[in-house]
C-alpha positions as CSV (number, residue, x, y, z in Angstrom):
1,X,34.4,54.2,-0.7
2,X,31.5,52.0,0.4
3,X,33.7,48.9,0.0
4,X,36.5,50.4,2.1
5,X,34.0,51.2,4.9
6,X,32.5,47.7,4.7
7,X,36.0,46.1,5.0
8,X,36.9,48.4,7.9
9,X,33.7,47.5,9.7
10,X,34.1,43.7,9.2
11,X,37.8,44.0,10.3
12,X,36.9,46.0,13.4
13,X,34.1,43.5,14.3
14,X,36.4,40.5,13.9
15,X,39.1,42.2,16.0
16,X,36.5,43.0,18.8
17,X,35.2,39.4,18.7
18,X,38.7,38.0,18.9
19,X,39.5,40.3,21.8
20,X,36.3,39.3,23.6
21,X,37.1,35.6,23.1
22,X,40.7,35.9,24.3
23,X,40.1,38.3,27.2
24,X,36.9,36.4,28.2
25,X,38.8,33.2,28.9
26,X,40.9,34.6,31.7
27,X,39.4,35.0,35.1
28,X,41.2,36.0,38.3
29,X,39.9,34.0,41.4
30,X,39.1,36.4,44.2
31,X,37.8,34.0,46.8
32,X,35.0,31.6,47.3
33,X,33.6,31.0,43.7
34,X,34.3,34.7,42.8
35,X,36.1,35.0,39.5
36,X,36.8,38.4,38.0
37,X,37.0,38.6,34.2
38,X,37.1,41.5,31.7
39,X,34.3,40.3,29.5
40,X,32.0,43.1,30.6
41,X,34.6,45.8,30.1
42,X,35.0,44.8,26.5
43,X,31.2,44.5,26.0
44,X,30.9,48.1,27.3
45,X,33.5,49.2,24.8
46,X,31.8,47.3,22.0
47,X,28.4,48.8,22.7
48,X,29.7,52.3,23.0
49,X,31.9,52.3,19.9
50,X,29.9,50.1,17.5
51,X,29.3,51.5,14.0
52,X,25.8,50.2,14.2
53,X,23.6,48.3,16.7
54,X,23.7,45.4,14.2
55,X,27.5,45.2,14.5
56,X,27.3,45.1,18.3
57,X,24.6,42.4,18.2
58,X,26.6,40.3,15.7
59,X,29.8,40.5,17.8
60,X,28.1,39.5,21.1
61,X,25.8,36.9,19.5
62,X,28.8,35.2,17.8
63,X,30.6,35.2,21.2
64,X,27.6,33.5,22.8
65,X,27.5,30.9,20.0
66,X,31.3,30.3,20.0
67,X,31.2,29.8,23.7
68,X,28.7,27.0,23.4
69,X,31.4,24.9,21.7
70,X,34.8,26.4,22.5
71,X,36.2,27.4,25.9
72,X,36.1,31.2,25.5
73,X,34.1,32.0,28.7
74,X,35.6,33.0,32.0
75,X,38.0,30.5,33.4
76,X,38.2,28.6,30.0
77,X,34.6,27.3,30.5
78,X,32.4,26.2,27.7
79,X,28.7,25.7,27.3
80,X,25.8,26.5,29.6
81,X,26.6,27.1,33.3
82,X,24.9,29.0,36.1
83,X,26.5,32.2,34.9
84,X,25.4,31.7,31.2
85,X,22.6,34.2,31.8
86,X,25.2,37.0,32.1
87,X,26.6,36.0,28.7
88,X,23.1,36.0,27.2
89,X,22.6,39.5,28.6
90,X,25.6,40.8,26.6
91,X,23.4,40.8,23.5
92,X,20.8,42.9,25.3
93,X,23.2,45.3,26.9
94,X,25.0,46.2,23.7
95,X,21.7,47.3,22.3
96,X,21.0,49.4,25.4
97,X,24.5,50.8,25.3
98,X,24.3,51.7,21.6
99,X,20.9,53.5,21.9
100,X,21.5,55.1,25.3
101,X,24.8,56.5,24.0
102,X,22.8,58.4,21.4
103,X,20.9,60.4,24.0
104,X,21.0,64.2,23.6
105,X,23.3,64.7,26.6
106,X,26.1,67.1,25.8
107,X,28.6,65.7,28.3
108,X,29.7,62.4,26.7
109,X,31.1,61.1,30.0
110,X,27.8,61.4,31.7
111,X,25.9,60.0,28.7
112,X,28.2,57.0,28.6
113,X,28.1,56.5,32.4
114,X,24.3,56.5,32.3
115,X,24.3,54.0,29.4
116,X,26.8,51.7,31.2
117,X,24.9,51.8,34.5
118,X,21.5,51.0,32.9
119,X,23.1,48.3,30.9
120,X,24.8,46.8,33.9
121,X,21.5,46.7,35.8
122,X,20.0,44.8,32.8
123,X,23.0,42.5,32.8
124,X,22.4,41.8,36.5
125,X,18.7,41.2,36.1
126,X,19.0,38.8,33.1
127,X,22.0,37.0,34.6
128,X,20.6,36.7,38.0
129,X,17.2,35.4,36.7
130,X,19.0,32.7,34.8
131,X,21.3,31.9,37.8
132,X,18.2,31.4,40.0
133,X,16.5,29.2,37.4
134,X,19.6,27.1,36.7
135,X,20.4,26.5,40.4
136,X,16.8,26.7,41.7
137,X,17.9,29.4,44.1
138,X,16.0,32.4,45.6
139,X,16.6,35.7,43.9
140,X,17.9,37.2,47.2
141,X,20.5,34.4,47.7
142,X,21.5,34.7,44.0
143,X,22.1,38.4,44.4
144,X,24.5,37.7,47.3
145,X,26.4,35.1,45.3
146,X,26.4,36.5,41.8
147,X,25.9,40.2,42.0
148,X,27.0,42.0,45.2
149,X,30.6,40.8,45.2
150,X,31.1,42.1,41.6
151,X,29.6,45.6,41.9
152,X,32.8,47.4,42.9
153,X,34.7,45.7,40.1
154,X,32.0,46.4,37.6
155,X,32.0,50.1,38.5
156,X,35.7,50.1,37.9
157,X,35.1,48.5,34.5
158,X,32.6,51.2,33.6
159,X,35.2,53.9,34.5
160,X,37.9,52.2,32.5
161,X,35.6,51.6,29.5
162,X,34.6,55.3,29.5
163,X,38.3,56.4,29.6
164,X,39.2,54.0,26.7
165,X,36.2,55.1,24.6
166,X,37.1,58.8,25.2
167,X,40.7,58.1,24.1
168,X,39.4,56.2,21.0
169,X,37.1,59.2,20.1
170,X,40.0,61.7,20.5
171,X,42.2,59.5,18.3
172,X,39.5,59.3,15.6
173,X,39.2,63.1,15.3
């Protein structure tokens, strides 16, 4: 039975990494330097559904590593760019998602919502700090360029992630 569970975990992790690599490449341009991708949606799902925190870290760390050499980041980009800090934050936010989703809150939707919002704030903080450093820009200006335009879309991603995770949980039972 242990071997079956190990194979199931490895397979699930590989599939989630593949989804993240494929979905992450595509970005919809919404205006002046604003590209909408679904990376964060999948990172939310990974963090909320991982078998262990180690699994979530492995998936996102491998994504980060693969993206240094292959064009799997938004808009088929590769390597380090001004928005690389947001990709770095994925490793941190899956840890937050995993542990915050274990809180003793009976309503799973509220629990997952709290986990996603806290993780999103961490993503914004880490990503914006890197953005400022990389472009030598003030934090205030970086927020206007790299955070504020994305907030409505990221809230929608949180809602979609919670719906998908709820459906996955119902399907498991």
